C-alpha positions as CSV (number, residue, x, y, z in Angstrom):
1,X,123.2,-108.6,-95.2
2,X,120.7,-106.4,-92.8
3,X,120.2,-107.2,-89.1
4,X,116.8,-107.6,-89.5
5,X,117.5,-110.7,-92.1
6,X,120.3,-112.6,-90.2
7,X,118.0,-112.7,-87.3
8,X,115.3,-113.8,-89.8
9,X,117.7,-117.1,-91.1
10,X,118.8,-117.5,-87.7
11,X,115.3,-118.4,-86.1
12,X,115.1,-119.8,-89.6
13,X,117.7,-122.1,-89.4
14,X,117.5,-123.0,-85.6
15,X,113.4,-123.9,-86.1
16,X,115.1,-126.7,-88.7
17,X,117.3,-127.7,-86.0
18,X,115.1,-127.9,-83.8
19,X,112.4,-130.1,-86.2
20,X,115.4,-132.4,-86.6
21,X,116.5,-132.9,-83.5
22,X,112.8,-133.7,-82.3
23,X,112.6,-136.0,-85.2
24,X,115.4,-138.2,-84.2
25,X,114.8,-138.1,-80.6
26,X,111.1,-139.1,-81.2
27,X,111.6,-141.5,-84.4
28,X,109.3,-140.2,-86.1
29,X,109.6,-138.1,-88.5
30,X,112.7,-139.1,-91.0
31,X,113.3,-142.4,-92.3
32,X,115.2,-143.8,-89.1
33,X,115.9,-147.4,-89.5
34,X,112.9,-148.1,-86.7
35,X,111.2,-150.8,-86.4
36,X,107.4,-151.3,-87.8
37,X,106.2,-152.0,-84.2
38,X,107.1,-148.5,-83.3
39,X,105.2,-147.2,-86.3
40,X,102.5,-149.0,-84.9
41,X,102.6,-148.4,-81.3
42,X,102.5,-144.5,-81.9
43,X,99.3,-145.5,-84.4
44,X,97.4,-147.1,-81.6
45,X,96.8,-143.6,-80.0
46,X,94.9,-142.7,-82.8
47,X,95.1,-143.5,-86.5
48,X,95.2,-139.9,-87.4
49,X,98.6,-139.7,-85.2
50,X,100.1,-140.9,-88.6
51,X,99.8,-137.7,-89.7
52,X,102.1,-136.2,-87.5
53,X,104.7,-138.9,-87.5
54,X,105.6,-138.5,-90.6
55,X,106.4,-134.6,-91.1
56,X,104.2,-132.8,-88.0
57,X,106.4,-130.4,-87.6
58,X,107.4,-129.3,-91.0
59,X,103.8,-127.4,-91.6
60,X,104.9,-125.3,-88.4
61,X,108.2,-124.2,-90.0
62,X,106.8,-123.1,-93.0
63,X,104.1,-120.9,-91.5
64,X,107.0,-119.5,-89.2
65,X,108.8,-119.0,-91.9
66,X,105.4,-117.5,-93.9
67,X,105.3,-115.3,-90.5
68,X,108.6,-113.4,-91.7
69,X,107.2,-112.1,-95.2
70,X,106.2,-108.8,-93.9
71,X,110.8,-108.6,-94.5
72,X,110.4,-109.1,-97.8
73,X,110.2,-105.6,-98.4
74,X,113.8,-105.1,-97.2
75,X,115.3,-108.4,-98.9
76,X,116.3,-108.3,-103.0
77,X,114.0,-109.5,-105.5
78,X,116.7,-113.0,-106.0
79,X,116.2,-113.4,-102.2
80,X,112.4,-113.0,-102.0
81,X,112.0,-115.4,-104.8
82,X,114.5,-117.5,-102.8
83,X,112.1,-117.7,-99.7
84,X,109.2,-118.3,-101.9
85,X,110.9,-121.2,-103.2
86,X,111.5,-122.9,-99.8
87,X,108.3,-122.3,-98.2
88,X,106.4,-123.5,-101.5
89,X,108.3,-126.8,-101.1
90,X,108.1,-127.4,-97.7
91,X,104.5,-126.6,-98.1
92,X,104.4,-129.3,-100.9
93,X,106.0,-131.9,-98.8
94,X,103.7,-131.5,-96.0
95,X,100.6,-131.3,-97.9
96,X,101.3,-134.3,-100.2
97,X,101.8,-136.7,-96.9
98,X,98.9,-135.7,-95.5
99,X,96.9,-136.2,-98.2
100,X,98.1,-139.5,-99.2
101,X,97.5,-140.3,-95.4
102,X,94.0,-139.0,-95.7
103,X,93.3,-140.8,-98.5
104,X,95.2,-144.3,-97.0
105,X,93.4,-144.0,-93.9
106,X,89.5,-143.3,-95.5
107,X,90.0,-146.9,-97.2
108,X,89.9,-148.4,-93.7
109,X,87.0,-149.4,-92.2
110,X,89.0,-151.4,-89.3
111,X,92.1,-149.9,-87.9
112,X,94.0,-152.6,-87.3
113,X,97.6,-153.8,-86.9
114,X,97.7,-155.1,-90.6
115,X,95.9,-151.8,-92.2
116,X,98.1,-149.6,-90.7
117,X,101.3,-151.5,-91.5
118,X,100.3,-152.0,-94.8
119,X,99.8,-148.6,-95.2
120,X,103.2,-147.4,-93.8
121,X,104.9,-150.3,-95.9
122,X,102.5,-148.5,-99.3
123,X,103.9,-144.9,-98.3
124,X,107.6,-146.0,-97.7
125,X,107.2,-147.5,-101.3
126,X,105.6,-144.4,-103.3
127,X,107.6,-141.9,-101.3
128,X,108.9,-140.6,-104.8
129,X,105.6,-137.7,-104.3
130,X,108.1,-135.8,-101.6
131,X,111.0,-135.7,-104.1
132,X,110.0,-132.1,-105.8
133,X,109.5,-130.9,-102.3
134,X,113.1,-132.3,-101.2
135,X,114.5,-131.0,-104.1
136,X,113.0,-127.2,-104.1
137,X,114.5,-127.0,-100.5
138,X,117.6,-128.3,-100.8
139,X,118.4,-126.4,-103.9
140,X,117.2,-123.1,-101.9
141,X,119.6,-123.9,-99.6
142,X,122.4,-124.1,-101.6
143,X,121.3,-121.1,-103.6
144,X,121.4,-119.4,-100.1
145,X,124.8,-120.3,-99.8
146,X,125.9,-120.1,-103.2
147,X,124.6,-116.3,-103.8
148,X,124.0,-114.1,-100.5
149,X,126.8,-115.6,-97.9
150,X,129.8,-113.3,-98.4
151,X,132.4,-115.0,-96.0
152,X,134.3,-117.7,-98.0
153,X,135.0,-119.9,-95.2
154,X,131.1,-119.8,-94.0
155,X,130.0,-120.0,-97.8
156,X,132.2,-123.1,-98.5
157,X,130.8,-124.6,-95.4
158,X,127.4,-124.1,-96.0
159,X,127.3,-125.3,-99.5
160,X,129.2,-128.3,-98.7
161,X,126.4,-128.9,-95.6
162,X,123.9,-128.3,-97.9
163,X,125.4,-130.6,-100.6
164,X,125.6,-133.3,-97.9
165,X,121.9,-132.8,-96.9
166,X,121.0,-132.9,-100.7
167,X,122.7,-136.2,-101.4
168,X,121.1,-137.8,-98.2
169,X,117.5,-136.8,-98.9
170,X,118.3,-138.4,-102.7
171,X,119.8,-141.3,-101.1
172,X,117.3,-141.9,-98.7
173,X,114.7,-141.4,-102.1
174,X,116.6,-144.0,-103.9
175,X,116.1,-146.5,-101.7
176,X,112.9,-146.7,-102.5
177,X,113.6,-148.0,-106.0
178,X,113.5,-151.4,-104.5
179,X,109.5,-151.0,-105.0
180,X,110.4,-150.9,-109.0
181,X,107.5,-148.4,-108.8
182,X,107.6,-146.8,-112.3
183,X,106.6,-143.5,-111.5
184,X,109.1,-143.0,-108.4
185,X,111.7,-144.4,-110.4
186,X,111.4,-141.7,-113.0
187,X,110.7,-139.4,-110.7
188,X,113.9,-140.0,-108.9
189,X,116.0,-139.7,-112.2
190,X,114.8,-136.4,-112.8
191,X,115.2,-135.2,-109.8
192,X,118.7,-137.0,-110.2
193,X,119.6,-135.6,-113.3
194,X,118.4,-131.9,-112.1
195,X,120.8,-132.0,-108.9
196,X,123.8,-133.1,-110.7
197,X,123.5,-130.5,-113.2
198,X,123.0,-127.9,-110.4
199,X,126.3,-129.2,-108.7
200,X,128.4,-129.4,-111.7
201,X,127.6,-125.8,-112.4
202,X,128.5,-124.7,-108.5
203,X,131.7,-126.7,-108.5
204,X,132.3,-125.0,-111.8
205,X,131.8,-121.5,-110.6
206,X,133.8,-122.2,-107.0
207,X,136.8,-123.3,-109.1
208,X,136.7,-120.0,-111.4
209,X,136.3,-118.0,-107.9
210,X,139.0,-119.4,-106.5
211,X,137.1,-120.3,-103.0
């Protein structure tokens, strides 16, 4: 792996880590166990602040990744496809979330606490739309660890970390089964099957290569 590619990956991973840390500190991006009033108080600043209280930094990260497209000429074809796959997944999640919120906010003529709370609850129950984006991002990281990391210890740690993050994402989506939304249940089931098949092939490969 050449020096430019290593630097690109390190910057990307650092940005994702910063995104996660800020999200936890600000309690505004990932589905953390916070109260509804935390969301309401944030939304009181402006109803459109909700657009940034779900996944505000994800779009920035996607564009930073896209800024490194000039390196594609120095990457092999498989990594180029992986890179595009990840960015598309990230943009998909961001655009879908924002489109949903813009649509939801457009339904209200009065931005009171009850309407904002209803929109937040509806978004939690209908969160199935983010599943394809989750899978695209998680599978791209798994493929990265699976294919491009040569050091065996680093590869195993990377795969375990990606598996943990992927399973956490799927678990957070599975929680929404309580809403009994048929489309959401179908999307989650399809995503779960894809993930299980991929993990099974990954484990089989690791066993055959004695990692």
